[in-house]
C-alpha positions in Angstrom: 3.3 -7.5 -10.4 1.2 -6.6 -13.1 0.1 -3.0 -14.1 -3.1 -1.8 -13.6 -2.9 1.1 -15.4 -5.7 1.4 -18.5 -3.9 0.9 -22.0 -4.7 3.7 -24.1 -7.0 3.5 -27.3 -6.0 4.2 -30.9 -8.1 7.4 -31.0 -6.1 8.8 -27.9 -2.7 7.7 -29.6 -3.4 9.2 -32.9 -4.6 12.4 -31.5 -1.4 12.4 -29.6 0.6 11.6 -32.6 -1.2 14.6 -34.7 -0.7 17.3 -31.6 3.0 16.3 -31.0 4.1 15.8 -34.8 3.0 19.7 -35.4 4.7 20.5 -32.2 8.1 20.9 -31.4 11.4 19.4 -32.0 14.6 20.0 -29.7 17.9 19.1 -30.6 16.8 16.2 -33.3 15.1 14.2 -30.7 11.1 14.8 -31.5 9.3 16.1 -28.2 7.0 13.0 -28.7 9.8 10.5 -28.2 10.7 12.5 -24.9 7.0 12.6 -24.0 6.9 8.1 -24.8 9.7 7.2 -22.4 8.5 9.8 -20.0 5.1 8.1 -19.6 6.2 4.5 -20.0 8.8 5.2 -17.2 5.8 6.7 -15.0 3.7 3.4 -16.1 6.3 1.4 -15.0 7.2 3.1 -11.8 3.3 3.4 -10.8 3.1 -0.5 -10.8 5.5 -0.9 -8.0 5.5 -0.3 -3.9 8.6 -0.5 -1.9 8.8 -2.6 1.3 9.5 -0.1 4.1 10.9 -1.5 7.4 8.8 -1.1 10.5 12.0 0.8 12.0 12.8 3.3 9.3 8.4 3.9 8.9 7.2 7.2 10.4 4.4 6.1 12.7 0.9 6.6 11.9 -0.3 10.0 14.0 -2.9 9.2 16.9 -6.0 10.7 15.3 -5.6 7.9 12.7 -5.8 5.3 15.4 -9.4 4.3 16.3 -9.2 1.1 18.1 -6.6 -1.2 19.2 -4.1 1.2 19.7 -3.0 0.3 23.5 -2.7 -3.1 25.1 -5.5 -4.3 27.4 -3.7 -6.6 29.2 0.4 -7.8 29.8 -0.7 -10.7 27.6 -1.9 -8.9 24.6 0.1 -9.7 21.2 1.0 -6.9 19.1 0.7 -6.3 15.2 2.8 -4.0 13.6 1.1 -3.1 10.4 3.5 -1.1 7.6 2.4 0.2 4.5 4.3 0.1 1.5 5.8 3.0 0.2 4.9 4.2 -3.6 3.3 7.7 -4.6 2.5 6.6 -8.1 0.6 3.5 -7.2 -2.8 3.8 -6.5 -1.8 7.4 -6.5 -0.2 7.1 -2.9 -3.4 6.2 -1.5 -3.4 5.0 2.1 -5.2 1.9 3.9 -7.5 0.9 6.4 -6.7 -1.7 8.9 -9.1 -3.7 10.3 -9.3 -6.4 12.9 -12.2 -8.5 13.2 -14.2 -6.3 10.9 -13.7 -3.1 13.4 -11.8 -0.2 11.7 -8.4 0.1 13.5 -6.5 2.2 11.8 -5.9 4.6 8.8 -2.4 4.4 7.2 -0.9 6.1 4.4 2.4 5.7 2.0 5.5 4.5 4.2 4.0 4.5 7.7 3.4 1.9 10.3 1.2 1.4 13.2 1.1 -0.9 16.7 -2.0 -2.4 17.3 -2.6 -4.5 20.5 -5.2 -7.5 20.6 -5.9 -10.3 23.2 -3.8 -13.8 22.0 -6.1 -16.3 19.9 -7.4 -15.8 16.4 -7.9 -12.4 14.7 -9.0 -11.5 11.2 -6.6 -8.6 10.0 -7.9 -7.3 6.9 -7.1 -4.2 4.9 -8.4 -2.2 2.1 -8.0 1.1 0.1 -9.0 4.0 1.9 -9.5 6.3 -1.3 -11.3 6.0 -4.6 -8.8 3.1 -5.8 -8.7 0.2 -7.7 -9.7 -3.1 -5.7 -11.5 -1.3 -2.6 -12.6 -4.5 -1.3 -11.3 -5.9 2.3 -8.5 -8.5 1.7 -7.5 -10.6 5.0 -5.7 -12.7 6.5 -6.2 -15.0 9.7 -3.6 -14.5 12.5 -3.4 -17.1 15.8 -1.8 -14.8 18.4 0.2 -15.7 21.0 0.4 -13.9 24.3 2.8 -11.4 24.5 4.1 -11.9 20.8 4.7 -9.4 18.1 3.7 -9.9 14.7 4.7 -7.9 11.4 2.5 -7.7 8.6 3.2 -5.9 5.4 0.5 -3.9 3.3 1.4 -3.7 -0.5 -0.8 -3.4 -3.6 -0.7 -6.4 -5.7 -2.4 -7.2 -8.9 -4.7 -4.4 -10.2 -3.5 -2.1 -7.0 -5.3 -4.2 -4.9 -4.2 -4.2 -1.1 -2.7 -7.0 0.2 -1.9 -7.9 3.6 1.5 -10.2 4.3 3.1 -11.3 7.4 6.8 -10.8 7.0 9.9 -11.4 8.6 11.1 -11.2 11.4 9.2 -14.8 12.8 6.5 -13.7 15.4 8.8 -13.1 18.5 8.1 -12.6 22.1 8.3 -8.8 22.9 7.8 -8.2 26.4 
């Protein structure tokens, strides 16, 4: 996965060098080196999200579920959407989940929501719900079977764009 962080310009680096060179030294290791290692670590950590098991994820509060939060018939399929955890990726911003272009729920880092929809084809789309890179809708088509449960993972791909992914377990009868 590539990092979406901007690359510092040479003017920025030179300015940082001047400030740090004229500053502190601690135990023979310059503050400049300590900050450089810290920034490198943060940049690398900020590019990754961590998959969260739907069973271990915190549930999205009821106030953040706008549609499809309850089954309307015994044959409804269930979609369990779980957003990856990652505080530095897009600064921990949440995602909006849409079913057939209708806002269903808003999630946040490491949270899960159960949505219900009638069987048949449904377009599941997600996007970042904050002023984050890659705010466009990204989607997938699901062919829902009556009474089946589908696990969908929301993660941040290249350039912190929200991406949906059908994950394990394979769709299964939940009723």
